[in-house]
N, C-alpha and C positions, 0 to 999 in steps of 0.2 A: 598362567603365568607371563609366560612366553607372549599369549595373544594380546594379553594387555598392555606389553612394554612393546609391542607393535603397533596397536593403538594409538598409543602414547606417543611414538615416533612418529606416526600418521599427523596427530594433533599438531605436535611444534612445528612441524615439515610446513604444513597446509595454513598456521599461522603467519609463520616467516613470511609465504609467499603473499598471502592478504595483504599484510605489512609491507612488504616492501613493493607489492604492484600501489598500493594507496599511498606511498612516499613518493613514487615515481611520475603519478598523475597527477598530484597536489600540485608541483611545479608548474606546471603550465597552466591548471586551472586558476590559480591563486595570479597568477602574471597577466591570463586573460581578463580576469574579473579587476584586477587594477585597471587596466586599460579603458575597460567598460566603462568604470569608475570617474576615469581622467578626462573622458572626451564624450562630452553629453550631444553627444549626435546620433540621434534616432536611427539611421542607417547604419552606422559605425556598432551601434549596441546590439542591433540585431544582427550583423555578422560576429560579433562575439559572442551572443547565445548560440548561434550553431557552434561555433567552436568549441564553447563549452560542453556543448552536447555531444559533439563528437568524442571528446576528452572523455565522459561520463562513459560512451559507451562502448568504449575502447576498455576502460575501467573495469566495465560488467563483465565483458568478453572473457578476459584474463580472469574474472574471479570465478566466471562459469568451468573457464577449464581447468583450475584448480579445484572445482567440486568435480568434475570428472574426472580427475587423477587420483584425488584423496578419499573421496567419499563415494562409495559403490551405492547410488542409489537406484531406486525402481523408482520412477515418477510416472505416475498414471495419469495423463492430462485427457479431459474433454472438453469440447466445445471452442478449438482454438479458430474455427472457420471467420472467414470473412474481418479479420481484424487488419488495422492499417496501419501504416506506418507516419502516414502524414495525413489522422485526424487527431481532433480532440476528444478527451475520453475521462468521465469521471470513473474512478476505481473502487469501489466497496469490496473488503472483503471481512469474514472473522480474526478473530488473531488469538495466538494460543505462545506463540515463541515468536524470538528475535530471528530464528530459523526461516518462519515466515517473509522476513523483507528479502532473504536473499533466494527464496525458493521465487517470488514473484519476478525478482527481477529475471531470473534464468528463464522463466517460462515465457515472459514478454519481453524479452533482449530484442530489439531490430521488428517485432512484430508492432508494436505499439512503441507512440514518443517514448521516450526519458521519463521515468516515475518520479515526480515530484512529491515530498509525503509533508505532511502540515507536523511540524515539530514542537515539543516541548521549548519551552525558551532557555530551560538550563543543560541542554544538550549544545548551545551554543558554545560553552567553555570543555564539551568533551576533544579531549586532544586530538589536534588533527581535523578531525572529522567534520567538528564541528564549523571551522573556518571553510573547509570544502564546501558543507552543506549551505552555508552563508554564500561561495562563492556561487554557487548552481541554483540560486533564489531558491531555496526551501525555504518558506514562511516558519517564523518560530515565533510560538504564542505562549503568552502568559495566560492562565487559566485563574479564576476568580472564584472562591466560593461564595455563595450568598450572603453568608455571613459576613465575608469582606467586604463586598460592593456596599453592603448596606452601612457599614462605618467610613467606607470612603467611595461615595457615590460617584466622584468626578471619573473613575474609571472604569464605570459602565458602558459597555458597549468598546472599549479600547482591543478589545480581542477583534470584534468585526469588522474594526479598522483595519486591522492587520491585514485579515481574510480578503477585505477588497481591495485592499493595495496588491494584496498577492495575484487574487485572480486579474485584475488588470495587466500585471504584466505576463500572465499565462496566453492572455488574447494576441500577442506578437507571432507567437512560431506555434507551429504545434505540442503540444504539451498532455501528460496523463497524468489527472490530478490525483492523488492516492490517499485513503481516508479508510481508518478503523475505524468503523461505526460504532462497536463496542466503547472505545475512547481507553481501551487499556488489554492488557492481555488477561487473557480467560485463566483463571485458580479455580480449584472446587470453593476454597476459602469465600474469594468474591462472589461466586454463585451463591452461597449458602447465605451470605449477608445480603445480596440483592433480593434474593427469594425469588429469583429468575424463573420465567414461566418456560423457560425453553431447557431441555436437554443437556443442551450441549456448546450453550452461547448464554453469554450474561447480553443484558438489554440495550439492545440499539438507544443510539443518538441520533435523532433525525435531524436536529438543527442544523448540525455543521455541511450535510449534504443539501441541505434545502437551500441554504446560503450561497454555498457555490454554484448549486443551480442558478440559483435568481442572480447569483453577480456576475456569470460568465454569459449570462443569456444563451444568445442561439449560437455562441461559438462552439459550446460542447454539441458534439456530435450524437453522443451515446453513451450508455452507462456500462460498464462491466460490473457485473455481480461474479464474486470468487468466492469458491468455498475449498477450504482446504481441510483435510482429514490424515490423522496422522495413525495410522493401525495401532501400532505400538506406544502412542502416546505422545503428546509433546516431550520433547528433549530439549537439553541446554543446546549451548552455541557451542561448548567444547565436546559433547556428543555428538555435534554434527562435525565437526575438523577432523575427531577419530576415525569417521567411517561408521557411528553406531547408530544412524538414522538410515535406515534402507528402506523405506518404504510411504511416500508420499504419494495422496491422491485429492487431483485438484479439478472442480469443477467450475467452468466457467460459462456465463451467458451474455452475449449481449444484447441490451434492453434499449429501445427507443424512449428518449426523454421527451416527451409529448408537452404543449402549450400549458395545458393544465398542472402541471408539475410544478411550473414556474410560479412563484409569488411572495410575498411578504409575511414569512413566518414567523417574526417576532413582532408581528403588530397587525394581521388577520388571525382572528382567534378560529375561525371556522376552516381556515387554509391550515393551518397549524394543526387543528385537529385531524382533519385529512390526508395529510403529510403523516403524521406520525403514524396512524391507521394503516398506511399504506409501507410502512417502513417495519411495523411491527408484522404486519403478513408475509413480506419479504424475508424477515426474520425465521418466522415459523416454517417456511418452505426451505428458508438453508440447514437448519435444525432436520429437518427429515432428509434434507440432501446428503448431510452429512452421516445421516446412520445409511444411505443407501451406498455409498464410498466406503463404508467401513465394511460393510458384508461381502464389497467386490471380491475375487479371489486374487493372489497375489500373482503378480506378473514380472518376474524377475526379468533385468535388462531390457525395460521399456525407457525412452529416451523423452525427454522433456518435446512437448510438442506432440507425441505420437496421438492418436486418434483411435477413440473403439468405440464401443456401444455406448450411447451417452444413458446416464443414471436417470430414471424418467420422476424427475423433479415435476411438482404439479406446476401448469400456467401460472404464467407471472399475472400480478392482480391489475386491474385498471384503476390508476385513481378520480376517475369520473366517475366510478361505480360505488364511491366509497360513501 
């Protein structure tokens, strides 16, 4: 009973710190975003982007401090070598819980540019955070079902237009474009409904990352492939702030984006098939990598960014061999 009360107290205290930190930083973020909108001059707007990213990085830094104080997490992170804060990256990852976002922000803080996520349009109305994400140029996307598009054909390609517009913005200063390739969080029910061929993953959606690679052209330096594993299972955000998530293992590898990886995914059938095969192979390796991460012994007290022996994930496939 005492332990439960103490965990709940930590959770409330941590939530208050997250809320206060967010409310503090949204003020300069909103103000800078307003100036950026009001002054349509390229150099000025680029300067505003740097200020916005600095505010966002400071916000993440204090969130990370919050985690270190209230959440006793053992983070085993492998493969963080050769990352640069002044490069352009496409970051792909499996997705199990909202905690993934906080973990990714923590391990990559100031190691790569600030992570920009593609968000569902409905999240724009999320209190405070929706406007903050908009001010930070997070792209909001409206997903349409095939049946809906058949009834409203004029909306076909609207989400691609939003993606293209966002990618144009991302070319001005270094950025890390984040994509959860499964499109939704993993649950046993979704896994069964999809009849996924993977033990620990949902089926990947290749179109999003193919389009980003094509739209951003040679601006993208590399693709960062992230695999996250929770030995005790995916937990809720409340469990996280209460300090009940104690063991997280992350494997990171940096992959070269080669010329053959760029193409017209939606109009070139042969390229589409090859790219989907490539992503399926990546996901098969990620499935095995999760098993290897889960098999590792616990390492108490390991901090984010710590390096150790790499799990022996199989070599990455080459697209031109497909």
